[in-house]
C-alpha positions in Angstrom: 107.5 125.2 451.5 107.4 125.2 447.4 109.3 122.5 447.5 106.7 120.8 449.7 103.8 122.0 447.2 105.9 120.9 444.5 106.3 117.3 445.8 102.7 116.7 446.7 101.4 118.2 443.2 104.0 115.5 441.4 102.3 112.6 443.4 98.7 113.8 443.1 99.5 113.7 439.9 100.8 109.9 439.8 98.1 109.0 442.5 95.6 110.1 439.5 97.6 108.2 436.2 97.2 105.6 439.1 93.5 105.0 439.7 92.5 106.3 436.2 94.4 103.1 434.9 92.8 101.0 437.7 89.6 101.6 436.0 90.3 101.1 432.6 91.5 98.0 433.9 88.7 97.7 435.5 86.3 98.2 432.6 87.9 96.5 429.4 88.0 93.0 432.1 83.9 94.2 432.8 83.7 94.4 429.6 85.6 91.4 427.9 84.4 89.5 430.6 80.3 90.1 430.0 78.0 87.7 427.5 77.0 91.2 426.1 79.6 93.5 425.2 77.8 96.0 424.5 75.0 96.4 426.9 78.3 96.1 429.1 79.5 99.2 427.2 76.7 101.5 427.6 76.6 100.6 430.9 80.3 101.5 432.4 79.6 104.4 430.0 76.3 106.1 432.2 78.4 105.1 435.1 81.1 107.1 434.2 78.2 109.7 433.4 77.1 109.0 436.7 73.5 108.7 434.7 70.9 106.3 437.1 70.6 102.6 436.0 67.0 102.6 438.0 64.8 101.4 436.3 61.3 102.1 437.4 59.1 102.4 434.3 55.9 102.2 436.7 52.5 102.0 434.0 49.6 102.6 435.2 46.0 102.1 432.8 42.5 103.6 433.4 40.3 100.4 431.6 36.7 101.4 432.1 37.0 102.5 435.9 39.4 100.4 437.4 43.4 101.4 437.0 45.5 98.3 436.3 49.6 98.7 436.5 50.5 95.1 436.4 52.8 94.9 433.4 51.4 91.8 431.7 47.6 92.5 431.8 48.9 95.3 430.4 50.0 93.7 427.6 47.1 91.4 427.1 44.9 94.4 427.4 46.5 96.0 424.6 47.1 93.0 422.7 43.4 92.8 423.0 42.4 95.3 422.0 45.1 95.7 418.7 43.5 92.5 417.8 39.4 93.5 417.6 40.1 96.6 416.4 41.8 94.5 413.2 38.8 92.7 413.4 36.3 95.8 413.1 38.5 97.4 410.4 38.5 94.1 408.5 35.0 93.0 408.7 33.8 96.7 408.0 35.9 96.3 404.9 35.2 92.9 403.2 32.5 94.2 401.1 34.9 96.4 399.4 37.5 95.5 396.7 40.5 97.4 396.8 42.3 97.4 394.1 46.2 98.8 393.5 48.0 100.5 390.5 51.1 98.7 391.6 53.0 100.4 388.6 52.8 104.0 390.5 
């Protein structure tokens, strides 16, 4: 009985080493064949850590009374807002002359 348990434990260790080496080789092959090696390495790391690879970033914006969830529309609205804000600030400060002390 004891001999059987030693036999099972011995081959369990061999099996684990074979599995680890197979994973190592597959991961190396995956990273080496990837166009973006850094991204592939992070993918392998996240997979080994059990992190979810699903990128589920749903964005919703309230613009007035409307709800907008299309990322392209949100990006365009954000860009317009920034351009308008800079334009307003420029108009407000157009009559002001700024002097800077470059020595400090």
